[in-house]
N, C-alpha and C positions, 0 to 999 in steps of 0.2 A: 126519076135517074134519069133520064133526060139530061135537067139542068146543074145538077153534081158534076155531071161527066163537064161538060161546059167551062164551069166553073173550075173545077181541078184545072182543064188547061188555061183558061184563061191567064189562071195564079202562077200556071210552072209558067208560062212565054214571062210571063212580069217578072218572075226571081230570075230569069235567063238572060232580060232583053235591057232588064235596067239594073246600071252598076251602083253599089251599096260600098262607101269607101269608110263605110267599119268594119267590113269583116273583117275579120285578119286570114279566109279563104274560104272561094263557095266553097256549095258541098261536091260533095266524089258519090261518085256508083255508090257507090254502100251505102248515105246515108239518103236517099230514093229509091234504091229496095228496101230500108230496115224501114222507110216511114208507112212504102207503102206494105207490107208484112205488118204491123201495127196496126196500119187502117185495117185491112183486108181481115186480119183472126178479129178484131171486135165489134168490125160486123157479120160479123160469124157469130159470134157471141153472143150482141144479140137477138141477133134473130135465132139461132136456134137454141141455146142452150136457156142464156136467163128468164128468157117466159115463160120457161116450164113449173118456174119458181112462186109465181103469181099465176100465171091461169091455166091448173091441172086437169086434164083431159087431150082437147085439145084445141093449140092453144092459139091456132093461126085462123079460129070458123070464130065463130058468130052470128047470131038471130037477125042484125038490124044495126042499124050503121054505130045508135047511139048508142048501143052495147061494143062498137066495134072500136073506135075509140074511144070511152072507157076501161075497155081492156087493154087501149095501146098506150092510151095516160098509166095504166095499173104499171103498164113497161116499165 
């Protein structure tokens, strides 16, 4: 999780600090908020709702590491 946040911050800084000449206008705060909302929505769906279709019962538990990996692969 920490690595993903660091990557997000670094990409955001690169986006802000490096000018792009062929872009008609910079991102608006609405665009940034929409992208964050879409990312959080997909993360919530893939964590809470989608595993239920392939892993009935207790979707976030497994008896051993290999079964856990199989469960994550199925999702």
